[in-house]
C-alpha positions in Angstrom: -53.4 -152.6 140.9 -54.5 -151.2 137.8 -55.7 -147.7 138.6 -57.7 -147.6 135.6 -60.0 -150.5 136.3 -61.9 -152.2 133.2 -65.3 -150.7 133.0 -68.6 -152.6 133.1 -70.3 -152.8 129.8 -72.0 -149.8 128.8 -75.6 -149.8 130.0 -78.4 -147.6 128.1 -80.1 -145.6 130.9 -82.8 -144.2 128.4 -83.0 -142.1 125.0 -83.2 -138.6 126.4 -79.9 -136.7 126.3 -79.4 -133.4 128.3 -77.2 -130.8 127.2 -75.9 -127.9 129.8 -73.5 -125.6 130.1 -70.7 -125.9 133.1 -70.9 -123.4 135.8 -68.4 -121.0 136.8 -67.4 -123.4 139.5 -67.3 -126.3 137.3 -65.2 -124.2 134.8 -62.6 -123.1 137.6 -62.3 -126.9 138.8 -62.0 -127.9 135.1 -58.7 -125.3 134.3 -56.9 -126.8 137.1 -57.1 -130.1 136.3 -53.8 -131.5 134.9 -52.5 -135.0 134.4 -49.7 -133.9 137.2 -52.1 -133.1 139.4 -55.5 -134.3 138.5 -58.7 -132.8 140.4 -60.0 -135.7 142.1 -61.8 -136.0 145.4 -61.0 -138.7 147.5 -63.6 -140.6 149.6 -63.3 -143.7 151.4 -65.7 -145.8 153.5 -64.9 -148.4 156.0 -67.4 -151.3 156.5 -67.0 -154.0 158.7 -67.5 -157.2 156.9 -67.0 -158.7 153.6 -68.4 -156.8 150.7 -69.0 -158.8 147.2 -66.9 -156.7 144.8 -69.2 -157.9 141.5 -72.6 -156.5 143.6 -71.0 -153.3 144.0 -70.3 -153.2 141.0 -73.8 -153.4 140.0 -74.7 -151.0 143.0 -72.5 -148.1 141.3 -74.1 -148.9 138.0 -77.0 -148.4 139.4 -76.4 -145.1 141.7 -75.1 -143.9 138.1 -78.6 -143.9 136.7 -79.9 -141.8 139.6 -77.7 -138.6 139.2 -77.7 -136.2 136.1 -74.2 -135.1 137.1 -72.7 -138.8 137.0 -73.9 -139.4 133.7 -71.9 -136.6 132.4 -68.9 -135.6 129.8 -67.9 -132.6 128.2 -69.4 -132.1 125.1 -67.2 -129.1 123.9 -64.6 -126.6 125.5 -65.4 -122.7 126.2 -65.7 -120.9 122.9 -65.0 -116.8 124.0 -67.5 -115.9 126.6 -69.7 -119.3 126.2 -69.0 -121.6 128.9 -68.0 -125.3 127.9 -71.2 -127.6 128.2 -71.7 -130.9 129.3 -73.8 -133.6 127.8 -75.1 -136.8 129.2 -74.7 -140.0 127.6 -77.0 -143.1 127.4 -74.2 -145.4 126.9 -72.0 -145.4 130.1 -69.1 -147.1 131.2 -69.0 -147.7 134.8 -65.5 -148.5 136.0 -64.9 -150.4 139.5 -62.3 -152.4 140.5 -60.8 -154.6 143.5 -57.7 -154.7 145.0 -55.8 -156.2 147.9 -54.4 -153.3 150.2 -55.9 -149.8 150.6 -52.6 -148.4 151.4 -50.7 -150.1 148.7 -53.1 -148.3 146.0 -54.3 -144.9 147.2 -51.6 -142.5 146.0 -51.7 -144.3 142.8 -55.7 -144.6 142.6 -56.4 -140.5 143.4 -53.2 -139.5 140.7 -54.9 -141.1 138.1 -57.0 -138.5 136.2 -60.3 -139.0 135.2 -60.9 -137.9 131.7 -64.2 -136.0 131.1 -64.3 -137.4 127.3 -66.3 -140.4 128.3 -69.0 -140.7 131.8 -69.4 -141.2 133.9 -66.6 -138.5 136.1 -66.1 -141.5 138.9 -64.3 -144.5 139.6 -64.6 -147.0 142.6 -62.4 -149.4 144.2 -63.3 -152.2 146.6 -60.6 -153.5 149.1 -61.9 -156.7 150.6 -60.4 -158.0 153.7 -61.0 -161.2 156.0 -63.4 -159.1 158.0 -64.1 -155.5 156.8 -64.1 -153.9 153.6 -62.7 -150.5 152.3 -64.8 -148.5 149.4 -62.5 -146.2 147.6 -64.2 -143.3 145.5 -62.3 -140.9 143.2 -64.5 -138.3 141.3 -63.2 -135.7 138.6 -63.8 -132.6 140.6 -65.2 -130.7 137.6 -68.4 -132.6 138.5 -68.3 -133.7 142.2 -67.4 -131.6 145.0 -67.0 -133.9 148.3 -70.9 -133.5 149.1 -71.3 -134.9 146.0 -69.0 -138.1 146.7 -71.4 -138.5 149.8 -74.5 -138.6 148.3 -73.5 -140.8 145.5 -71.7 -143.6 147.9 -74.7 -143.4 149.8 -76.6 -144.7 146.5 -74.3 -147.0 146.1 -75.1 -148.3 149.4 -79.0 -148.4 149.1 -78.4 -150.1 145.7 -76.1 -152.8 147.2 -78.8 -153.2 150.0 -81.8 -153.3 148.0 -83.0 -150.5 149.6 -85.4 -147.5 148.1 -83.2 -144.5 146.8 -85.3 -141.3 146.9 -84.4 -138.7 144.2 -82.7 -135.3 144.9 -85.2 -132.9 146.8 -84.7 -130.4 144.0 -84.4 -130.8 140.2 -80.5 -131.2 139.3 -80.7 -128.8 136.6 -82.7 -126.0 138.3 -80.0 -126.4 141.0 -77.1 -125.4 138.8 -78.3 -122.0 138.5 -76.3 -120.7 141.6 -77.3 -117.0 141.7 -80.9 -118.4 142.1 -79.8 -121.0 144.7 -77.6 -118.7 146.5 -79.4 -115.3 146.1 -77.4 -112.0 145.1 -74.6 -110.2 146.4 -74.6 -107.6 149.4 -71.1 -106.5 148.8 -70.7 -102.8 147.7 -68.3 -101.9 145.2 -65.6 -101.0 147.6 -65.7 -104.2 149.2 -65.5 -106.0 146.0 -62.8 -104.0 145.4 -60.7 -104.8 148.5 -61.7 -108.2 148.4 -59.8 -108.6 144.8 -57.0 -106.9 146.4 -56.5 -109.1 149.1 -56.9 -112.4 147.1 -54.2 -110.7 144.5 -51.6 -110.6 147.3 -49.4 -113.6 147.0 -48.9 -116.1 149.8 -46.2 -117.9 151.0 -45.7 -121.2 149.4 -44.2 -124.2 151.6 -40.7 -124.8 150.4 -40.7 -127.8 147.7 -39.0 -130.9 149.2 -40.1 -133.4 146.9 -39.2 -135.2 144.1 -40.3 -134.1 140.6 -43.1 -136.2 140.0 -46.5 -135.9 139.3 -49.7 -137.2 141.4 -50.0 -137.2 145.2 -48.5 -139.0 148.7 -51.3 -139.6 151.7 -50.7 -140.0 155.4 -53.7 -140.7 157.6 -53.9 -140.1 161.3 -56.8 -140.5 163.5 -57.9 -138.3 166.6 -59.1 -140.3 169.7 -62.8 -139.3 170.9 -61.1 -137.3 173.7 -59.1 -135.7 171.3 -61.8 -134.9 169.5 -63.7 -133.5 172.2 -61.1 -131.0 172.9 -61.0 -129.3 169.4 -65.0 -128.5 170.7 -63.8 -126.8 174.3 -62.3 -123.5 172.5 -65.7 -121.9 173.3 -64.2 -119.9 175.8 -62.4 -118.0 172.9 -65.4 -117.9 170.8 -64.2 -120.6 168.1 -65.9 -123.1 166.2 -64.5 -126.4 165.6 -63.7 -125.5 162.1 -61.8 -122.1 163.6 -59.6 -124.4 165.5 -58.6 -126.9 163.0 -57.5 -123.6 160.6 -55.9 -122.1 163.6 -53.7 -125.6 163.7 -53.0 -125.4 160.4 -51.4 -121.6 160.5 -49.5 -122.9 163.6 -48.4 -125.7 161.8 -47.2 -124.0 158.7 -45.6 -121.0 161.1 -43.4 -123.3 162.3 -42.4 -125.5 159.5 -41.4 -122.1 157.7 -39.4 -120.9 161.1 -37.5 -124.5 161.4 -36.4 -124.0 158.1 -35.6 -120.3 158.3 -38.3 -119.2 156.0 -39.6 -115.4 156.7 -43.4 -115.7 155.5 -45.3 -112.3 155.3 -48.7 -113.7 154.6 -50.0 -117.4 154.8 -53.3 -118.2 154.1 -55.4 -121.2 154.3 -58.6 -122.1 152.3 -61.3 -123.7 153.8 -64.3 -124.6 151.2 -67.7 -124.1 152.6 -71.1 -125.8 151.6 -73.2 -123.7 150.2 -76.2 -125.9 149.8 -79.3 -124.5 151.5 -80.0 -126.6 154.5 -83.0 -128.4 153.2 -80.5 -130.1 150.6 -77.4 -129.8 152.2 -76.0 -133.4 151.7 -78.2 -134.3 148.5 -77.4 -132.7 145.2 -74.8 -133.7 143.1 -72.6 -130.9 141.7 -70.2 -128.1 142.9 -71.8 -125.9 145.5 -68.8 -124.5 147.8 -67.0 -121.1 148.1 -63.5 -120.3 149.7 -63.5 -119.1 153.1 -59.9 -118.0 153.4 -58.0 -116.9 156.6 -54.5 -115.1 156.7 -51.8 -114.8 159.3 -48.3 -113.0 159.5 -45.8 -113.3 162.4 -48.1 -114.1 165.0 -48.9 -117.5 163.8 -46.6 -119.3 166.0 -48.1 -118.8 169.0 -51.6 -120.9 169.5 -53.5 -118.6 171.5 -52.7 -115.8 168.7 -53.4 -117.9 165.8 -56.6 -119.0 166.8 -57.5 -115.5 167.9 -56.7 -114.4 164.4 -58.9 -116.8 162.7 -61.5 -116.5 164.9 -61.7 -112.6 164.2 -61.6 -113.3 160.5 -64.3 -116.0 160.2 -66.6 -114.2 162.5 -66.3 -111.1 160.3 -66.7 -112.9 156.8 -69.7 -114.8 158.5 -71.2 -111.6 159.6 -70.8 -109.3 156.4 -71.6 -111.4 153.3 -74.4 -113.6 151.9 -73.4 -116.8 150.2 -73.6 -115.5 147.1 -71.2 -112.3 148.3 -68.5 -115.1 149.7 -69.1 -117.1 146.3 -68.4 -114.2 143.6 -65.6 -112.6 145.6 -63.5 -116.1 146.2 -64.0 -116.8 142.5 -63.4 -113.3 140.8 -59.6 -113.5 140.7 -59.7 -117.6 140.2 -61.7 -116.7 137.1 -59.8 -114.1 135.2 -57.4 -116.1 133.7 -60.0 -118.9 132.4 -62.0 -116.2 131.1 -59.0 -114.0 129.6 -58.0 -117.2 127.9 -54.1 -116.3 129.4 -53.6 -120.1 130.7 -52.3 -118.3 133.9 -52.8 -119.3 137.3 -53.9 -116.9 140.2 -52.0 -116.8 143.5 -52.8 -119.6 145.4 -53.0 -120.2 149.0 -50.5 -121.2 151.2 -52.7 -124.5 152.1 -56.5 -125.9 151.9 -58.3 -127.6 154.4 -61.5 -129.2 153.6 -64.2 -130.4 156.6 -67.0 -132.4 155.8 -68.4 -131.5 159.2 -71.2 -133.7 160.8 -73.1 -135.9 158.8 -76.6 -137.2 158.7 -75.8 -139.5 155.8 -75.5 -142.9 156.7 -74.0 -145.8 154.3 -75.8 -149.0 155.0 -75.0 -152.0 152.7 -76.9 -154.4 154.3 -77.1 -155.9 158.0 -73.7 -155.9 159.4 -72.7 -154.0 156.7 -73.1 -150.1 157.8 -70.0 -148.0 157.2 -68.3 -147.1 160.2 -65.5 -144.4 159.3 -65.2 -142.1 156.5 -61.9 -140.4 155.0 -61.6 -137.6 152.9 -59.4 -135.2 151.0 -59.8 -132.8 148.4 -57.0 -132.1 145.5 -54.6 -129.5 145.8 -51.9 -128.1 142.8 -48.6 -126.4 143.4 -47.2 -124.2 144.8 -49.9 -124.9 147.3 -49.2 -128.3 147.5 -50.6 -129.6 150.7 -54.5 -130.2 151.6 -56.0 -131.7 154.9 -59.7 -133.1 154.4 -61.4 -133.7 157.8 -63.7 -137.1 158.0 -65.4 -138.7 161.0 -66.4 -141.8 162.3 -69.8 -142.9 161.7 -72.6 -144.2 164.2 -70.0 -144.0 167.1 -70.8 -142.2 170.2 -68.4 -140.5 171.0 -67.3 -139.8 167.6 -63.5 -139.5 166.4 -62.3 -137.5 163.5 -60.3 -138.7 160.8 -57.7 -136.5 159.2 -56.2 -137.2 155.3 -53.3 -135.2 154.7 -52.6 -135.2 150.6 -49.4 -133.7 149.3 -48.3 -133.0 145.7 -45.4 -135.2 145.4 -43.8 -132.5 144.0 -43.9 -130.6 147.6 -43.0 -133.2 149.7 -42.1 -137.0 149.2 -43.6 -139.8 151.9 -41.4 -139.1 154.7 -42.3 -135.2 154.6 -46.0 -135.9 154.3 -45.9 -137.9 157.3 -43.8 -135.7 159.1 -46.3 -132.9 158.3 -48.9 -134.8 159.6 -47.8 -135.4 162.6 -46.8 -131.7 163.2 -50.5 -131.0 162.8 -51.5 -133.3 165.1 -49.0 -131.7 168.0 -50.3 -128.2 166.9 -53.8 -129.1 167.1 -53.1 -130.1 170.8 -51.3 -126.7 171.5 -54.1 -125.3 170.1 -56.9 -127.0 172.8 -54.5 -126.7 175.6 -54.2 -123.3 176.4 
């Protein structure tokens, strides 16, 4: 499979060229985008029936025309205190391709950088089979977060089906004013200092066991409807679904380190949170997420202790912070190297877990061609070389949870990525079976 598929001929969308600055979130994500660990977001749809590759190519072209951030490239880098700048293009080359087997191309496709010097910042691959099709989308995280990919693929599906595609509920440039969208910080100076102190304390990294190679490895796991329902049963502990998923992550890391005889004074798991207001929570393309960080110590190898630790921390964070306060604290440490121009990296967390949650969006490519599964994963970078993305079946009752484990090749080879995935599923069972 050609990981850099040939583009469609350039298409002119109009004469108006927009210029606007990167947000702080855009710049942070761009700061960590490197050729050996490209910051690409993975979204994959499973569609019953066979999609026509050329028709998908035309639908992607139409979807790009619908969304401002799908038409951008980087105009110039940061200059001192002046942020980097985006520009839209009137001549875009839409990259799509077809391939034979998703499992054979996944690692190569999402390990291939998407440069920002030519729009659009997305790539699409269609994987046709006899009775189903797989649509793979890779997006540069500097422009798209996970929910942006969901919205973009909804436009692709509507264009393929010939259905109307309403525009965003808010002007996409207005939505980039994050303080206006999120509100002002409610944290005191003491709170800010404590948050910064916590973020600067280094976390324990998983021991690197992979080959010294660029890119990612993937392992996919499916929870049955019964297993999915079990994740929702820990309300007896005051836990949300995300609390259970996070507790299983702490438990998995604790057991993994314990098996290797490693001492871990601090393990942290980052969970991105969608900051879009409820009225357009699945609508506007861009970066609108903060980081909820949970930490654990020696108690993390016990399922009930791990869950109680996570519940306490997430409850406190939800109760004490506005959306902007959470964002403000989360980006402060990560932005220091960027703003100071030191080229340094902030102390990373141990691992990342990102849950798209329950989606209202559907992906209807036409009669008999409604997507039934959505798989997802965020990127990660060493030494935080492992991320878990939580996807879901679509339109099924009961629903099933779809887990994508994405590991840097420098951390795990494929056998260890599979082993870590199995260890997480086992830990999730232990957390849901008190």
